[in-house]
DONU-389036 format. One record per residue: y, x, z of N, C-alpha, C in turn; residue in three letters. Coordinates in steps of 0.05 Angstrom, whole numbers, plus 5000, padded with zeros to 4 digits. Each point is the difference from the previous one (the first is absolute). Layout:
BEGIN
YXZYXZYXZala;...
END
This chain:
BEGIN
039956390901497649895012498350225012met;499750224985498450225011501350125025arg;502650015000501450115023499449825025leu;500149744997499449825022497250045009leu;498150024982497250055008499750265015ala;501450214991499950255013501149995028leu;502349875004501249975026498149845019val;498949794990498149845016497650175008ile;499050154981497750185005500650205022gly;502350134999500750195020500449865027phe;501149775001500449855025497449935013ala;498149914983497449935011498550255010leu;500250224985498750255008501250105026ala;502649985003501350085025499149835023gly;499849744996499249825021497150055008ala;498350074981497250065007499850255016ala;501750204996499950255014501749995026asn;501549805004501949995022498849875025ala;497750105007498649885023500550175025ala;499250245000500150165024497949895020gly;499550155021498149925020501649975026asn;500449755008501749945024498850125025ala;497350005003498850115024500650305002ala;499750144977500750295000503050045005ser;501649824989502950015004500749975029gly;498649825014500549955029499550265016lys;497750144993499450255014502150214994glu;500850034975502150204993502649935013lys;500749745000502649915013500050085029ala;497749975014499950075028500650305004ala;499150164981500450295002502850094992gln;501149874979502450114988502549835004val;499749735000502449824998500749865026cys;498049955017500449825023502250095019ala;500350255004502050105020502849914993ala;500649994975502849924992500249714990cys;497849894988500249734988498449795015his;498450085020498349825015497349984986gly;497949925015497350004989499749824975pro;501349775000499949824977502450024982glu;501850195007502450054983502349805005gly;499949855022502149815006501650055025asn;499650245012501550065024501050294999lys;502150054983501150274999501050105027pro;499750255005501050125025503050045000ser;501349974977502850044997501149804980asp;502349885004501049804981500550114972pro;500250264996500450114973497450024985thr;497749965013497550024986499149724990gln;499049994976499449734988497549885011pro;499949734998497649855006498350024974ile;497550085003498250034977498249764997leu;499549865021498249774999501149794980ala;498249904984500749794981501550094975gly;500550264998501350104975498049984977gln;501049994976498349984977498450264996his;497549974993498250234996501350204981tyr;500949914976501150184980502550155011asp;501649865015502450135011499250225019tyr;498049955017499250215019498850244986leu;498349954980498950224984502250174988val;501949864988502250144986501750165021arg;500749885022501650135020498650255011ala;497549985007498650235010499650224979leu;499549924976499850194978502650144995thr;502249855001502750124997500750195022asp;499249935025500550195022498450264996tyr;497549964991498350234995501150194979lys;501049884978501050164978502850105004ser;501549895019502750085005502149824986gly;499149804985501849814987501649855021arg;498749945023501549895023500350235020arg;502450025011500650235016500349925030asn;497950065015500049975028498150225011asn;501050195015498450235008497549915017pro;500449805017497749925017497849874982ile;500949824983498049864983498850194979met;501550194990499050204982497750155013lys;500450085025498050155015497449845003gly;500349745007497649845003498749944973phe;501649914981498949924974498850234985ala;501050245003498950234986497150055007ser;499149905023497250045009498149784990gln;501249794987498349774992499050044972leu;497549924996498849994973500849744987ser;499549974974500549754987498449785013lys;497550055007498449805013501149925028lys;501050205015501249945026502449814996asp;501650064980502449844994499249714994ile;498049974982499049744993498849855024glu;498650145017498849885024502149915020asp;502050175004502249935018501549754989leu;500550004974501449774988498449755003ala;497350024997498349775004500249905028ala;499950185020500249925028502649865007trp;502250144994502649905008500849744985phe;499249994974500749764985498649755009ser;497850035014498549775010500749925028arg;501850145013500849945027502249795001gln;500049835021502149805003502650145007lys;502249904989502650125004501849815014ser;501750105016502049845014502549974982ser;500050134977502449994982500249744985leu;497849864994500149764984497549845005his;500149754992497649825002498050094979asp;497549985007497950074981498149764997gln;499149984976498049794995497350095010arg;498449825009497350065010498150004977glu;
END
């Protein structure tokens, strides 16, 4: 029972901190991400680049953090991600996760 309460507590704490600032993320995306992924993250300049729009916030935070730390290996993304602060990553994730995606239907 205590384990369940602990897990729920961590989940709620993570959700409370998982906000990011989408407006700041939009500005950072224009500086760092738009050339390859498009301004809203749904128009990659090359078919090998992923669509970021509509991805889950947590997934985007993890992916950028992993590129920054080297857990994900891509020299281009490592270069960009290494310049991002934790706040930048959270803001970018907030921006891209809130964009409409052509990959799937989204609820309004």
